[in-house]
TORKOL-4160 file (C-alpha; in steps of 0.2 Angstrom, whole numbers, padded with zeros to 4 digits, m for minus):
114
<pt num="1" X="0755" Y="0918" Z="0252"/>
<pt num="2" X="0741" Y="0905" Z="0258"/>
<pt num="3" X="0744" Y="0887" Z="0262"/>
<pt num="4" X="0735" Y="0875" Z="0250"/>
<pt num="5" X="0722" Y="0866" Z="0258"/>
<pt num="6" X="0713" Y="0850" Z="0251"/>
<pt num="7" X="0696" Y="0858" Z="0258"/>
<pt num="8" X="0687" Y="0874" Z="0254"/>
<pt num="9" X="0684" Y="0883" Z="0271"/>
<pt num="10" X="0676" Y="0900" Z="0274"/>
<pt num="11" X="0690" Y="0911" Z="0272"/>
<pt num="12" X="0701" Y="0903" Z="0264"/>
<pt num="13" X="0708" Y="0913" Z="0248"/>
<pt num="14" X="0722" Y="0913" Z="0235"/>
<pt num="15" X="0731" Y="0924" Z="0225"/>
<pt num="16" X="0737" Y="0925" Z="0208"/>
<pt num="17" X="0746" Y="0940" Z="0198"/>
<pt num="18" X="0742" Y="0940" Z="0179"/>
<pt num="19" X="0754" Y="0948" Z="0169"/>
<pt num="20" X="0750" Y="0964" Z="0159"/>
<pt num="21" X="0744" Y="0961" Z="0141"/>
<pt num="22" X="0753" Y="0978" Z="0133"/>
<pt num="23" X="0737" Y="0988" Z="0123"/>
<pt num="24" X="0724" Y="0976" Z="0133"/>
<pt num="25" X="0726" Y="0976" Z="0151"/>
<pt num="26" X="0737" Y="0980" Z="0166"/>
<pt num="27" X="0744" Y="0968" Z="0178"/>
<pt num="28" X="0730" Y="0961" Z="0188"/>
<pt num="29" X="0733" Y="0953" Z="0206"/>
<pt num="30" X="0717" Y="0944" Z="0209"/>
<pt num="31" X="0712" Y="0937" Z="0225"/>
<pt num="32" X="0700" Y="0925" Z="0227"/>
<pt num="33" X="0691" Y="0911" Z="0235"/>
<pt num="34" X="0689" Y="0896" Z="0225"/>
<pt num="35" X="0671" Y="0889" Z="0223"/>
<pt num="36" X="0665" Y="0872" Z="0225"/>
<pt num="37" X="0663" Y="0859" Z="0211"/>
<pt num="38" X="0646" Y="0863" Z="0212"/>
<pt num="39" X="0648" Y="0880" Z="0203"/>
<pt num="40" X="0657" Y="0871" Z="0190"/>
<pt num="41" X="0641" Y="0862" Z="0185"/>
<pt num="42" X="0630" Y="0877" Z="0188"/>
<pt num="43" X="0640" Y="0887" Z="0176"/>
<pt num="44" X="0640" Y="0873" Z="0162"/>
<pt num="45" X="0621" Y="0873" Z="0164"/>
<pt num="46" X="0619" Y="0891" Z="0164"/>
<pt num="47" X="0628" Y="0891" Z="0146"/>
<pt num="48" X="0615" Y="0878" Z="0139"/>
<pt num="49" X="0603" Y="0886" Z="0128"/>
<pt num="50" X="0604" Y="0903" Z="0137"/>
<pt num="51" X="0605" Y="0921" Z="0130"/>
<pt num="52" X="0623" Y="0928" Z="0129"/>
<pt num="53" X="0618" Y="0942" Z="0142"/>
<pt num="54" X="0609" Y="0929" Z="0154"/>
<pt num="55" X="0627" Y="0920" Z="0154"/>
<pt num="56" X="0637" Y="0936" Z="0156"/>
<pt num="57" X="0626" Y="0939" Z="0171"/>
<pt num="58" X="0629" Y="0922" Z="0179"/>
<pt num="59" X="0649" Y="0924" Z="0176"/>
<pt num="60" X="0648" Y="0942" Z="0184"/>
<pt num="61" X="0638" Y="0935" Z="0199"/>
<pt num="62" X="0650" Y="0921" Z="0202"/>
<pt num="63" X="0665" Y="0934" Z="0200"/>
<pt num="64" X="0656" Y="0945" Z="0212"/>
<pt num="65" X="0653" Y="0931" Z="0225"/>
<pt num="66" X="0672" Y="0924" Z="0225"/>
<pt num="67" X="0683" Y="0937" Z="0219"/>
<pt num="68" X="0690" Y="0946" Z="0235"/>
<pt num="69" X="0698" Y="0960" Z="0225"/>
<pt num="70" X="0708" Y="0965" Z="0210"/>
<pt num="71" X="0722" Y="0977" Z="0211"/>
<pt num="72" X="0716" Y="0981" Z="0228"/>
<pt num="73" X="0700" Y="0985" Z="0223"/>
<pt num="74" X="0686" Y="0975" Z="0231"/>
<pt num="75" X="0675" Y="0967" Z="0220"/>
<pt num="76" X="0656" Y="0967" Z="0220"/>
<pt num="77" X="0640" Y="0966" Z="0210"/>
<pt num="78" X="0642" Y="0982" Z="0204"/>
<pt num="79" X="0659" Y="0982" Z="0196"/>
<pt num="80" X="0661" Y="0961" Z="0192"/>
<pt num="81" X="0653" Y="0965" Z="0176"/>
<pt num="82" X="0663" Y="0978" Z="0171"/>
<pt num="83" X="0681" Y="0969" Z="0172"/>
<pt num="84" X="0691" Y="0968" Z="0156"/>
<pt num="85" X="0684" Y="0953" Z="0148"/>
<pt num="86" X="0701" Y="0944" Z="0146"/>
<pt num="87" X="0701" Y="0947" Z="0165"/>
<pt num="88" X="0684" Y="0941" Z="0168"/>
<pt num="89" X="0688" Y="0924" Z="0161"/>
<pt num="90" X="0703" Y="0921" Z="0171"/>
<pt num="91" X="0695" Y="0926" Z="0186"/>
<pt num="92" X="0682" Y="0913" Z="0181"/>
<pt num="93" X="0695" Y="0901" Z="0178"/>
<pt num="94" X="0704" Y="0904" Z="0194"/>
<pt num="95" X="0688" Y="0904" Z="0205"/>
<pt num="96" X="0683" Y="0887" Z="0197"/>
<pt num="97" X="0700" Y="0880" Z="0199"/>
<pt num="98" X="0704" Y="0878" Z="0180"/>
<pt num="99" X="0720" Y="0889" Z="0182"/>
<pt num="100" X="0733" Y="0888" Z="0199"/>
<pt num="101" X="0736" Y="0901" Z="0211"/>
<pt num="102" X="0751" Y="0909" Z="0212"/>
<pt num="103" X="0751" Y="0901" Z="0232"/>
<pt num="104" X="0762" Y="0885" Z="0233"/>
<pt num="105" X="0770" Y="0887" Z="0216"/>
<pt num="106" X="0788" Y="0886" Z="0215"/>
<pt num="107" X="0796" Y="0902" Z="0209"/>
<pt num="108" X="0797" Y="0903" Z="0187"/>
<pt num="109" X="0816" Y="0900" Z="0188"/>
<pt num="110" X="0814" Y="0885" Z="0201"/>
<pt num="111" X="0801" Y="0878" Z="0189"/>
<pt num="112" X="0813" Y="0879" Z="0173"/>
<pt num="113" X="0825" Y="0872" Z="0184"/>
<pt num="114" X="0837" Y="0886" Z="0185"/>
């Protein structure tokens, strides 16, 4: 488990385990490097008036640059666009820090107060 930091430095990675969605995708362990704030703005800009293919290409590029692996498989420009759509969106949310990592989070039973 990585130690959380206030700064995003080279080599800083986080992990999130995404539960399986029966009939959609298996459980996925995503290891990623958080993006700087500018990446959020670039994605919003890419969505303005762009064709769906351009948006999908931008998202795949973001994922290829920031997701290290999914279930131990290295993510690169070749396979980033082939991630299951639900996992692509989850990966983007993680990279852009809209969703938390597992790192530093209390165990589910602790969070529930048990």
